[in-house]
N, C-alpha and C positions, 0 to 999 in steps of 0.2 A: 196118107199125107206125108210128103217128104219132110225131112228135118229142116232144111233152110226155110221153107214156107212157114212152118210153125213158129220159127224164131221171129220172123217178120211180123206175124200177127201179134205175138206176145209183146213186142216192142211198142207197137201202136197202142195196145191196151194200157200199158204202163204210162205212156205219155198223156193219154186222155185222163187217167186217174190223177196224175200230178197236176195237170192244168185245172181240173175241178177243185182240188185242195187249195191251190193258191188263190183262186177266185173267191172261194168261201172265206179264206183268212182275210183277204183285203176287204171284203164286204163287212165282215164283222168288225174289223179295225176302224173302218170309216164310220160305221154306225156308232161305235162307242165314242169317237172323237166328236161327232156332230151333235149327238144327243146324250149328254152325261146323265147319270142316274141321280135321283133326289138326294141321297145320303152324301155323295161326293160334293154336290153343290152346296149343301148346308155347311159342311166342314170348311170349304173354301171361304165362304162368307164370314164365318166366325173368326178364322185366323186373320182375315184382313181388318176386321173392326176392332180387335183387342189391342190396347196400348202396349208398347215394349217396356218391360220391367228394368229399372235402373239399379245396378248393384252398387253398394257403398264402396268408396275408394279405400277406406281404412277403418279399422276398429280402434277407437280411442277412449280415453277416460278424460273427464273434465274436472276442473278445479274452480273455486271461487276466489277472487282477490281477498287477501287478509290484511287487516290493519294491525300492525305490530309496533311495539316500542323499541326503537333502535338507538344506540349511543351516537352522539354527534362528536366526531373526532376530527382533529386537524393534524395531518402528517407534516413533518418538517425535517430539514437537514441542518446540521450544525457541527460544532466542534466542542470537545471537552477542554476545560481550562481550570486553572487553580481558582478557588473561591477568592482567596487573597494571598498574594505572595509577598513575603517580607524579605527585604534586602538587609543582610547583616554585614556591616563593615567595621573597619578599624577606627577607633576614636583617638588613640594615641598616635603621635607623629614621630616617624623616624626610628621605630623599634623593629627588632628582628623577630620573625616567627620562630619559636623554639619547639612548638608542639602543635600538631593538628590531630584532633581526636575523632572526627566524624568524616564520613564520605557520602557521596550521592546515594540517596535511597534510604539512609538511616533515619529511623523515627526517634525523635528526641522529645523531652519534656521541657516545660518552661524552667529556665534557670540552669539547664545542663551546660557543662563546660564544653565548648566547641574547639577552641584553640587558645594557645598561651603565647604571649609576647615576652621578650626579655625584660626583666624588671629590676635588674641590679642598679642601674642608674637612677631609676625612680625611687628606689628604697634609699639610696644615698642622699638624694635631694630631700626626701622626707625627714631623714635624720638631721640634716642641716637645718631644716625649718623648725624642728623640735628644739634644737639647741638655741636658735634665735629666739624662740618663744621663752625659753628658760631665762635667757639674758634679759629680755624685755620685762619679764615678771620680777626679776631681781631689781632692776632699775626702778620699777614702779614701787616696790616695797621700800627701797631706800628713800624715794621721794616722799612717800607718805610719812616715813619716820622723821624726815627733816621738817615736814610741815607741823608735826606734833611738837617738835622742839621749838619751832619758830613761834607757835602760838604762846608758849610759856614766856619766851623772851619778849614778845610784843606786850604782854600784860605787865612785865617788869620794866618795860621801856628801854630794853637794850637794843632792839632793832625797830626799824620803822615799818609802817603798814605797807609801804611800797615793796619792801623786801618780802613781806608775807605774801603779797599778791604774786610776786615772781615765783615763789615756791609752789603756790597753787597752780600756776601756769605750767610749771615743770611736771606737776602730777598729771595734768591733762595730756601732755605730750607723751609721758611714759605709758599712760593708759592706752592711747591710740597705737603706740608701738606694740603693745601686747595684743591688741585686737588684730593688727595687721599680721603678726606672727601666727596667731591662731587661724586666720583665713588662709595663710600660705600653707599651713599644715593640712587644712581641709582640701586645698587644691591638690597637694601631693598625694593625699589619700585617694582622691578621685582618680588621679593618673595611675596610681598603683592598681586600683580596681579595673581600669581600662586595659591593663595588660592581660586580663582574662576575658576572652570573648565568650559570652553566654547566649543561650537561646532566649529570645524575647517572648516566645510563645511555644506551645506544643505543636508539633507538626512533622513534616517529612522534608529532609534536605533534598532540594531539587537541582542545585548547582553548587559547585565548589571551585573557587578561584585561589584559595589559600595554598601557597607552596612553602614547604618547610625550608627555613633559612633565608627567605626573602625579607627585605626591609620594606615595610609598608608605610604609607603616609596616611594622614588623617582622612577618612572618607573612602579609603580603598575598599571595594567590594570583596568580601571573603567568601560569603555563602549566600544562597537563596533558600528560603524556607516556605513551603506550602503550609499556611497556617491551619492547624488542627487536622491536616491531611484531607481537607474537604475539597471536592471538585464540584464544578457546576457545568451545565450544558448551555451553550449559547446558541440558540436556534434562530435561524433566519426565516422571517415570516414576511410575506408581501404586504404592501400597504393596504390592499383591499381586505386582507384577513386579520390585520392587527386589532380591529375593533371587536372581533369575536373572542379574543383571548382575555381571560380574567386572572388577576392575581390570586394565587391559591389553588388554581386548577391542577388536578393530578396529571402526571406525565409518566409515560413508560418509554425509556430510552434503551436502544440496542446499539452497542458499540461495534466497531469493525471486527473486534475479536469474538463477538457473539455474546458477550456478557450483557445481561438485562438488568437495568437499574431503575428503581422507582424514584420519583422526585415530585416537586411541586414548583409552580411558577412563583418566583420571588419578586421579579421586577420586569417591567416592560420599558425598553429604551425610550427616552423622551423625544428622540429624533430618528429620522430615516436617512439611510446612506444615500447621498445624492447620485452616486454612481450606479448602484444596484437597485435602488428604490426599495430596499428591504430594511426591516427593522429587527433588532435583536431582542429576543426574549430570554431572560436569565432564569434558569431552572436550578434550584438547589437539589442535589442528588443525595440520596440516603445511602448509608453504609449497609452492607459491605460493598466495596468498589470492585473487588475481584481483580480482573486483568485490565481494568480501565486505567488509562494514563492521560495526563494533561497533554493536549495537542492532538488527540486522537479524533478521527471523524466518527460521527454517530448519527443515527436516524432515531426519530422519536415520534410519538403520537400524543397529542394533548387531548384530554377528555373535556369536552365543552358542555356536557349534559346529555339529555335524551330528547327525542321527538317522536311523534306518531307518523307512520308511513304506510302507504298502501303497497303491498308486495305481491309478487307472483313467484312460483318456482322458476329457477333459471332455465329449466327444460321447456317451459311454456313460452319463452321469448326467442324469436328467430331474428337473426340479423341478416338483412339483404340490402346490398348496395349502400351500405353505411347507415341504414335506418333499422330501427327495432320494430318488430311486428308481433302481434298476438292474434290467434285465430279463435273467433267466437262461434259458438254453436247455437243455432236458433231452434225453434220448436219443431221445424221440419227436418231436423238433423242435417242441415246444411251449414257450412262454415263460411264465415266472412272474415277476410283479412283486414286488420285494423292497425294503423300506425300508432305507436305509443312512444312516450318519452320516458327514458329510464334514468335512474340515479345511482345510489350506492348499492354495493353488494353486501348482504348480510348472511354469511354462511352459504347455504344453498338457495337463497332467495335473493331477488333483485327488487329494488324500489321502483315503483311506477309513479312518475311525477305528473303525468297527464295523458289524456286520450283514452282512458279506460273507464267504462261505467263501473260503479261499485258492485252491482249485483250480476255482472256478466259471467256466463259460463265459458271458460277458456279451455282449449285443448291442452292437456297437461304435458304431453310428449308426442313426438312424431310429427309435429307440425311442419317440419322441413319437407315432408313428402306430400303436402297438401297445397292446393291452389284455391283461390277465391271461388266460391260456389260449389265446391265438391260436397258430395253427400257422404256422411260417415255413419258408422254404427257405434253408439255410445254404450259402454258397459260400465259397471260399477268397479271402482278401483279395489284391488284386493286389500 
């Protein structure tokens, strides 16, 4: 057999073998697709009938609302002012200031000498009044001596009763002149005392208008004095809040300089400002005043007692679209979004005014990542 003929026969045999192999494969494949085995059919049925497992959206801890006692406070703004301010002026008229002993900010005691007015003219007038008194007293003594002599002469019949009556009248005139001279001396002594300007009470000098060498008139203001150095806080409170404030309530005031001063409500204004519709609350401040000064702006908080409040941690309250929400967890570990009404902040807790059941379980934190109806996994807080 020649070589080309052998090659042709080998090629035919290889093609027949390949064709048989493909046919067998197709047959086997078609058979498997048309008639599946019992195990495969059972597995497919089980996978179709089982429900899909829902995974929790978040792992959370829950808290219960707590009823706590919280202080009731009323914040307000206002200004510091002198408790009482005394105006110290000149009482003598037309005298020159010869000495000024105090300045603004000096603390003085009652009766301390603040300024001196020229007193030479007043002393001279006092001496003149004293001389007039001596003359009047001498005239009175002479008149009384004449009366004693007249009585003896009347008894002897040397003078008439009419002359005796005239002597008694002269005595009354002399006595009146003595009293007038004594009164004049008293006036001059008062004027002499007015040449010394003294503090009417203890306190702090808040203003000084006295100028050395100036001639002052009666009533001219020389100094202003904050009596006893006491300041008060005049808080502005709206008409709707004035009924909550009580006399004697404790107050904490913080000035613009940062000084904190304690005080108590002394008085509530009997009227409301028709322009601002606010009323003034006068608060007595306790020493030490520190850097506080009259006229300074200050904020304060009035303590109005205490009340019971239902509270949640601030992390449990979510604010969306201007409303506050809390997320409640039910027995199936699903959350429900609940709108609530909030009130005051107390440390890290917030007051709930309404919308929340007392025994509800609330998501403690992470509620911002939840939506209504989500399933969560609840764990115990560490």
